[in-house]
C-alpha positions in Angstrom: -56.1 179.2 43.7 -53.8 181.6 42.0 -56.3 184.7 42.3 -56.3 183.6 46.5 -52.1 183.6 46.2 -52.0 186.9 44.5 -54.7 188.7 47.0 -51.8 187.6 49.5 -49.7 188.6 48.0 -51.0 192.0 47.3 -51.6 192.3 50.8 -47.9 191.6 52.1 -46.8 194.1 49.8 -49.5 196.5 51.4 -48.3 195.9 54.8 -45.0 195.1 54.2 -44.1 198.8 52.6 -46.3 200.6 55.9 -44.4 198.5 58.1 -41.4 200.0 57.2 -42.8 203.4 58.4 -44.3 201.7 61.7 -40.7 200.8 61.6 -39.4 203.9 62.0 -41.6 205.5 64.0 -40.9 202.8 66.9 -36.9 203.0 66.4 -37.8 207.3 66.6 -39.9 206.8 70.1 -37.9 204.0 71.6 -34.7 206.3 71.3 -36.0 209.5 72.4 -37.6 207.6 75.4 -33.5 205.8 75.6 -35.4 203.0 76.4 -32.3 200.3 76.1 -30.4 202.5 78.8 -33.2 202.9 80.9 -34.1 199.0 81.4 -30.5 198.4 81.8 -30.3 200.8 84.9 -33.3 199.3 86.2 -31.8 195.7 85.9 -28.5 196.9 87.4 -30.8 198.4 90.4 -32.5 195.1 91.0 -28.8 193.5 91.1 -27.8 195.8 93.5 -30.7 195.5 95.7 -29.5 191.6 95.5 -26.4 192.5 96.4 -27.5 194.3 100.0 -30.9 194.8 101.6 -29.6 198.4 103.0 -29.5 199.6 99.6 -32.7 201.5 99.0 -35.0 201.6 95.1 -33.1 205.8 94.9 -29.9 204.6 96.2 -29.6 201.7 94.0 -31.0 203.3 90.5 -28.6 206.3 91.5 -25.8 204.1 91.5 -26.7 202.1 88.4 -27.1 205.7 86.7 -23.1 206.3 88.1 -22.3 203.1 86.5 -23.7 203.3 82.8 -22.8 207.2 82.8 -19.2 206.4 82.8 -17.0 207.2 79.5 -15.5 203.8 78.9 -19.3 203.1 78.6 -20.6 205.5 76.8 -24.2 206.9 76.0 -25.2 208.5 73.2 -25.1 212.0 74.6 -22.0 213.2 75.9 -23.5 217.0 76.8 -24.4 218.5 80.3 -27.9 217.8 81.0 -30.7 217.9 84.0 -31.0 215.7 86.2 -34.3 215.0 84.5 -32.6 214.3 81.4 -29.7 212.4 82.4 -31.4 208.8 80.5 -29.9 210.3 77.8 -26.3 209.6 78.6 -26.6 205.8 79.6 -25.1 203.2 78.3 -26.8 200.7 76.6 -24.3 197.4 76.9 -22.5 196.4 79.6 -20.5 193.3 80.4 -20.4 191.5 83.9 -16.5 192.3 84.8 -16.4 195.8 83.6 -20.1 196.0 86.0 -17.8 194.6 89.2 -14.7 196.9 88.0 -16.8 200.0 88.0 -18.2 199.0 91.4 -14.8 198.8 92.5 -13.7 201.3 90.8 -16.6 204.4 92.4 -15.6 202.8 95.8 -12.2 203.1 95.3 -12.0 206.7 94.0 -13.9 207.4 97.7 -12.5 208.0 101.2 -14.2 208.5 104.4 -11.7 211.6 105.0 -14.1 213.1 102.7 -17.0 212.8 104.9 -15.0 213.8 107.6 -13.6 217.1 106.4 -17.0 218.0 104.7 -19.1 217.4 107.9 -16.6 219.8 109.2 -16.5 222.2 106.9 -20.6 222.5 107.6 -20.2 222.9 111.4 -17.8 225.9 111.1 -20.0 227.6 108.4 -23.2 227.3 111.0 -20.9 228.7 113.6 -20.0 231.5 111.3 -15.9 230.3 111.7 -15.5 231.0 108.4 -18.0 232.7 105.9 -19.2 230.9 102.5 -16.3 232.0 100.2 -13.9 230.2 102.7 -16.3 227.3 103.4 -16.0 226.9 99.2 -12.1 226.8 98.9 -12.2 224.4 101.6 -14.4 222.0 100.6 -12.5 222.5 97.0 -9.2 221.9 98.3 -10.1 218.8 100.0 -12.3 217.1 96.8 -9.1 218.0 94.8 -6.8 215.6 96.9 -9.4 212.5 95.4 -9.0 213.3 91.4 -12.2 210.7 90.6 -14.6 211.7 93.1 -14.0 215.6 92.4 -14.1 214.6 88.5 -17.7 212.6 88.7 -19.2 215.6 90.9 -18.8 218.0 87.7 -19.0 220.8 89.6 -16.0 223.3 87.8 -18.7 225.3 86.3 -20.6 225.8 90.1 -17.6 226.2 91.7 -16.5 229.2 89.5 -19.7 230.4 89.8 -19.9 230.7 93.6 -16.6 232.8 93.6 -17.7 235.4 91.4 -21.5 235.6 92.8 -22.6 238.2 95.3 -22.9 237.3 98.9 -26.2 236.7 98.9 -26.9 234.7 95.5 -23.2 232.8 96.5 -25.0 231.6 99.8 -27.7 229.9 97.5 -25.0 228.4 95.2 -23.1 227.0 98.0 -26.0 225.6 99.1 -26.7 223.8 96.0 -23.0 222.7 95.9 -23.3 221.3 99.4 -26.6 219.0 98.2 -24.6 217.7 95.2 -21.4 216.7 97.4 -23.5 215.4 100.7 -25.7 213.2 97.7 -22.6 211.9 96.4 -20.7 211.4 99.6 -23.7 209.1 101.3 -24.1 207.3 97.9 -20.5 206.3 98.1 -20.3 205.7 101.7 -22.7 203.5 101.6 -21.4 201.5 98.3 -18.0 201.2 100.4 -19.7 200.1 103.5 -21.4 197.3 101.9 -18.3 195.9 100.1 -16.8 195.6 103.1 -19.1 193.7 104.7 -19.3 191.5 101.4 -16.1 190.6 101.6 -14.0 193.6 99.6 -11.9 195.4 102.2 -10.2 197.3 100.6 -11.2 198.3 97.0 -8.1 200.1 95.9 -5.8 197.1 96.3 -8.1 194.8 94.8 -8.7 196.6 92.1 -5.0 197.4 91.5 -4.2 193.6 91.9 -6.6 192.3 89.6 -5.5 194.8 86.7 -2.0 193.4 87.4 -3.3 189.6 87.3 -5.3 190.3 84.2 -1.9 191.5 82.4 0.0 188.7 83.6 -2.7 186.2 81.9 -1.9 187.9 78.8 1.8 187.9 78.7 1.1 183.5 79.9 -1.7 183.2 77.7 -2.4 185.1 74.9 -4.6 182.5 73.6 -7.0 183.2 76.2 -10.3 185.7 75.6 -10.1 189.0 77.2 -13.1 188.6 79.0 -11.7 185.1 79.9 -8.5 186.8 81.1 -10.5 189.4 83.5 -13.0 186.7 85.1 -10.2 184.7 85.7 -8.0 187.7 87.5 -11.3 188.9 89.3 -12.1 185.5 90.4 -8.8 185.4 92.1 -7.8 188.6 93.6 -11.5 189.9 94.3 -13.1 186.3 95.5 -15.7 187.4 97.6 -19.4 187.3 98.6 -20.0 190.3 96.5 -18.1 188.8 93.7 -20.2 185.4 93.9 -23.9 187.8 94.3 -22.9 189.6 91.2 -21.8 186.6 89.0 -24.4 184.2 90.2 -27.4 186.8 89.1 -26.0 188.9 86.7 -26.7 186.6 83.1 -30.3 185.7 84.7 -31.1 189.7 85.6 -29.8 190.7 82.2 -32.0 188.1 80.4 -34.9 189.5 82.2 -34.0 193.0 81.1 -34.1 191.4 77.4 -37.8 190.1 78.4 -38.8 193.9 79.8 -37.3 195.5 76.6 -38.9 193.2 73.9 -41.8 194.1 76.2 -41.5 197.7 75.5 -40.6 197.5 72.1 -43.9 195.3 71.7 -46.2 198.5 72.7 -44.4 200.9 71.2 -44.6 199.2 67.9 -48.5 198.7 68.5 -48.8 202.7 69.3 -46.8 203.5 66.2 -49.1 200.9 64.1 -52.2 202.4 65.2 -50.6 205.9 64.6 -49.7 204.9 61.2 -53.0 203.3 59.8 -55.3 206.0 61.4 -53.1 208.5 59.6 -52.8 206.8 56.1 -56.6 205.3 56.7 -55.6 201.9 55.9 -59.0 199.8 55.8 -57.6 196.3 55.4 -61.5 194.9 54.2 -61.3 197.5 51.3 -58.2 196.4 50.5 -58.7 192.5 49.9 -61.8 193.7 48.6 -60.2 195.6 46.0 -57.7 193.1 45.2 -60.5 190.4 44.9 -61.9 192.6 42.0 -59.3 194.3 40.2 -56.9 192.6 38.6 -54.9 195.2 37.0 -54.4 196.2 40.4 -53.5 192.8 41.4 -51.1 192.3 38.3 -49.2 195.9 39.8 -48.9 194.2 42.6 -47.5 191.0 41.5 -45.0 192.6 39.5 -43.7 194.6 42.2 -43.9 191.9 45.0 -40.2 190.1 43.6 -38.6 193.8 43.4 -39.5 194.2 46.9 -38.6 191.0 48.2 -34.9 191.1 46.7 -34.6 194.9 47.5 -31.2 194.5 49.6 -31.8 197.8 51.8 -35.3 196.6 52.6 -33.5 193.4 53.9 -31.1 194.9 55.5 -33.7 196.6 57.6 -35.8 194.0 58.4 -32.9 191.8 59.8 -31.9 194.7 61.7 -34.9 194.9 63.1 -35.1 191.5 63.8 -32.0 191.6 65.6 -33.0 194.1 68.1 -36.0 192.2 69.0 -34.0 189.1 69.3 -31.1 190.6 71.1 -32.8 192.8 73.4 -30.2 193.9 75.9 -27.5 191.1 75.1 -23.8 192.6 75.0 -22.1 190.3 72.0 -25.7 190.9 69.9 -25.7 194.5 70.7 -22.7 195.6 69.8 -23.1 193.6 66.3 -26.3 195.3 66.3 -24.5 198.8 66.4 -23.2 197.8 63.0 -26.6 196.8 61.3 -28.6 199.5 62.9 -26.7 202.0 60.3 -28.8 199.9 57.7 -32.0 202.0 56.8 -34.1 201.9 53.8 -33.6 205.2 51.0 -36.0 207.7 52.1 -36.8 208.1 48.5 -37.6 204.6 48.5 -40.2 204.8 51.2 -41.8 207.8 49.6 -42.0 206.3 46.1 -43.7 202.8 48.0 -46.1 205.1 49.7 -47.1 207.0 46.6 -47.6 203.9 44.5 -50.0 202.4 47.7 -51.9 206.0 47.3 -51.9 206.1 43.3 -54.0 202.7 44.1 -56.2 204.4 46.2 -55.5 202.2 49.0 -54.1 204.8 51.7 -54.6 208.4 52.1 -51.8 210.5 52.3 -52.4 213.2 55.0 -52.0 216.1 52.5 -54.7 218.1 52.5 -56.8 218.0 56.3 -60.4 218.6 54.6 -59.8 216.1 52.1 -58.4 213.5 54.4 -61.3 214.1 56.9 -64.1 213.1 54.2 -62.0 210.2 53.3 -63.2 208.6 56.5 -66.5 208.3 55.5 -65.1 205.8 53.2 -62.9 203.4 56.1 -64.4 200.9 58.1 -63.7 200.5 61.4 -63.3 196.7 61.6 -61.1 197.2 58.4 -59.1 200.2 60.4 -58.6 197.7 63.5 -57.6 195.1 61.5 -54.9 196.6 60.0 -53.3 198.0 63.0 -53.1 194.4 64.3 -51.7 193.1 61.2 -49.1 196.4 61.1 -47.8 195.4 65.0 -46.7 191.8 63.9 -43.7 194.3 62.1 -41.3 194.4 59.1 -39.7 190.9 59.5 -43.0 188.9 59.8 -45.0 190.7 56.4 -41.1 190.4 54.4 -40.7 186.7 55.3 -44.8 186.1 53.9 -44.3 188.0 51.1 -40.5 186.0 50.2 -42.4 182.6 50.8 -45.4 183.9 48.7 -43.0 184.8 46.0 -41.3 181.5 46.0 -45.0 180.0 46.1 -46.5 182.0 43.3 -44.0 181.2 41.0 -43.9 176.9 41.0 -47.6 177.1 40.8 -47.3 180.0 37.5 -45.3 177.2 36.5 -47.2 174.6 36.7 -50.2 176.7 35.5 -48.4 177.9 32.0 -47.5 173.3 31.7 -50.9 172.6 32.2 -52.1 175.4 29.9 -49.7 174.3 27.6 -51.4 170.6 27.3 -54.8 171.7 27.2 -53.7 173.5 24.1 -51.8 170.5 22.2 -54.0 169.1 19.3 -55.0 165.7 20.0 -56.2 162.7 18.0 -58.1 159.5 18.6 -55.9 156.7 18.4 -52.2 156.4 16.9 -49.6 159.3 17.3 -51.1 162.6 17.7 -48.2 164.2 16.0 -48.7 162.2 12.9 -50.6 163.5 10.3 -51.5 160.1 8.7 -53.9 159.3 11.3 -56.5 162.4 9.9 -59.2 159.6 9.5 -60.5 157.8 12.4 -61.9 154.5 12.2 -65.4 154.1 12.1 -66.5 152.9 15.8 -70.1 151.4 14.8 -68.1 148.5 12.4 -68.0 145.1 13.8 -70.6 142.2 13.4 -73.4 144.7 12.3 -71.4 145.3 9.6 -71.1 148.9 7.7 -74.4 150.9 8.3 -73.1 152.4 5.1 -72.8 150.3 3.0 -75.3 150.1 0.1 -76.4 147.3 -1.7 
């Protein structure tokens, strides 16, 4: 029984150590793909499509992207990036009231006169009444009247470049500017018309009144939570079909975003587990056979297991990974997760544990390509596939399994020691086994037959 438990304990130790590398690679891939932000953008686009059928998928995703690139939402990257890398700027957490206010703010920063003036400038340029330089100046002066709209366009560098370029290249740059402005005008013009049709006739006044009412609530009811004050202010000042659709659908859609992110995480974890198992040539069948036959190896893993279970950095990293999987895109959980995410296992400790497994001959570190390729002759494909599935269970699973096995083995080992001590105790027939007076046992054959050894 104790031997079987030690084999399971050794297996859990190996899987936990290698799972730390799997977790590190998985988190790197998810961060590189900005999976949280992209899943959140998809969820907000779904919500915008529910708001009004006139939104195409492209337009809904564009507005969701505008929402998540706001500085108050905050992505990880603040530098200027090309359009195909914009997902690095997406925020990963957004509250319901925050999303509503940003939509109102986007619509409030746009005015229909921008579209009218833009169309007039295009017509005058086409009829050659004005040249490219004059068109640029006229468009810039009009856009500067609406600073929030102008700031979101992020065209200061492009405007400066147009003014410095020569005639031929100046026209090309102006066409680029025209496409940017036209795209933003079409997008926000549709957003404003959708809000109007859903009960928000004046986004500027609605947003201003909601902010002032939230401030009044803070004065009169300071005990209320911030989100409660904002929600009550919006319910009073922005009560409309727009608000009803957002409020009734937001939480459900965010839950589905969490499910999508969890599914993405599992796929990435499985791919990472496959990469690590192949790179380290981890063979679970060989591992179990070695642990079953090699008592010295079992003893080494039994000695290492309590240290791993009590390692605070490993525990913190595992809890952080577990919280990420459970929280998904939840706002409060994700905020707490941002603190936990700083907890990481020391790379030196990871290296030490991997070297320990390599010294035991259980993994092959890819240091020398030739020897690594030769080692494949000793690896069984079923054992490698089993390793991938076991590693895909994740670090939290193996940490919990290891902790329980350590406690179970401790209890069994104590009972085994007690039984061994009892077996080794000297016991005598009859009387007190501790007494030295009962050294001579009574003859069991004495009775009615008499003493057969007696001489007459």
